[in-house]
N, C-alpha and C positions, 0 to 999 in steps of 0.2 A: 224499941223501934228497929225495924230491919234496915239493912244497908240500902236497899232500894228506896225506902221511904226517906232516908237521910239524903240520898242522892237527888231525889225528886225535889225535896225541900231546898237543897242547895241551888239547883238549877232555877227554881222558881224565884228565889231571892236574887239571883244574878240577873234574871230577866227584869225584875222590878227595879233593880239598881240601874241597869242600862236604860230602861224606859224613863226613869226619873232624871237621869243626866242628859238624855237627848231631848227632853221636853223643852229645854231652854234654847235649843238650836232652831234657827229660822229655816223652815223647810219649804214653805210655799212661797210663791213669788210675791204675794202681798206682804208676807212677813219679812221677806228680804228687803223689799222696798222701804217698808216702815223702819226697819233696823238701820238702813243707810241714812234715812232722814233723822231718826231719833238718836241713835248711838254715835254715828259718825258726823252728824250735823251737816249733811250734804244738802245743797240747794237743788231746785229743779233745773237750774241752768247747768250746774256741774254734772248732774245725772244725765241731762240731755247731751252734753258733750261726750260723756263716756258711752252713751247708748247710740250715738251717731244720729241724733234727732234734735228737735228743739225742746225748750223747757215746757212749752205748752203741751206738747205731745206726751211728755212724762206726767204732767199734771192730769191730763185727760185719762191716761192709762191708769193712774193711781185711783181715780174716781171709779173707773170701770171695774177695777179689781176689788174695790170695796163693796160693789153691788153683788147680790146673789145672782146665780144663773137665772135667766128670764123664763126658762121653761124647756119644753120638749125640743124646740129647734136648736137650742144651745147644745143639747146632748147629741144631736144628729150630726152637727157640723164637725169636720175633722179638727183635731187639736194639733196646732202647729205653733211653733215659737215665732213670734214676730221679732224683728230686729231690735225693738225696744226691750222686749223681754230678755233676749239673749244678752244685750248690753248691760241690763240691770244685774243679770246673773254673773257676768264677767266682773263687774265692779264689786259685787258682794263677795264673790269668791276670793278676789284679791285682797279686799279689806279684811275679811274674817281670817284668811290665812295669816296675814301680817299680825293681827291682834292675838289670835289663839295659838298659833304655832310658834311665833317669834316674839310675843309679848310687847309689840309696839303699841303705844298709847293711841286710842282712836283719833284724837286730834292730830297727832303726828301722821297717822295714815292719811287722813284727809289732806293735810298740808302736802304730803308727798304726792298724792294723786293729782292735785291741782297745780302744783308748782313745776318749774322747769327742773328736770332731773338730769344731773351729770351722767347718771348710768344710762340715759337714753339720748345722749348727745344734745343736752339742753332742750329736750322736747317734753311736753306734758304727758304723763302716763294716761290721763283721761282721753286726750286727743288720739293717742295710739289705740286705746280700747275702742273708741268710736269708729275707728277704721278696721276693727276686727283683729287687731294684733295682740290677742290675749296671751299667747305663749311668751312673747318678748317681754311684755309688761310683767308677767308672773315671774320670769327669771330675774328681771331688774328689781322687783320687789323683794325677792329672796336675797339678792346681792346687797341691797340697801339694809335689810333687816339684820344680816349677819356681818355688816360693816366691811364688806368687800369693797376695795377701792374701785372707783369708776374706771380707772385705767386698766386694772386687772380684768374687770368684767368685760370691757369692750374688746380687749385683746382676745378673750375667750369666745365672745359672741360674734365679733366682727361688726361691720357697719350696720347701724340701725336705719331702716327705711325712713325717709323724711315724709311727714304728713303735713297738710296745711294747718296753720295755726287757726284755732277757732276764732271767729269774729267776736264772740262774746266771752270774755274771760273774767 
């Protein structure tokens, strides 16, 4: 075998290895939503709070995402992210970061997202995500995952903007 053949075989094996490891990663919005429901045991109410909408809107969006495109009209319409889709992606990004990068148990991730967090001045991370404050919640999630004290975190971050408490918790 020539050196070139060995190099090509090595690259091909690397591509196969990367493809097989990334196959388990949720990449599409329907996969992300299903992972939040199945792996993290999140309810439509919790997802609605984090997406800044109601539980029914999340349920309707889930059903729509499960349906195939209806035809030519869907292909012609511009693809833009709705507030619900962006919220689902924020929740999924935060949850998967905590489990994959920092090895936090999925049930603990859910508990942190729905509970009052001292890292966020006793506010719910999902409520902040529902108001579009992804960066603040992401920083607080990292601080929680690495066991940084809330006092140290808040000294570094500064005051956290107050958001209204969700009426359904």
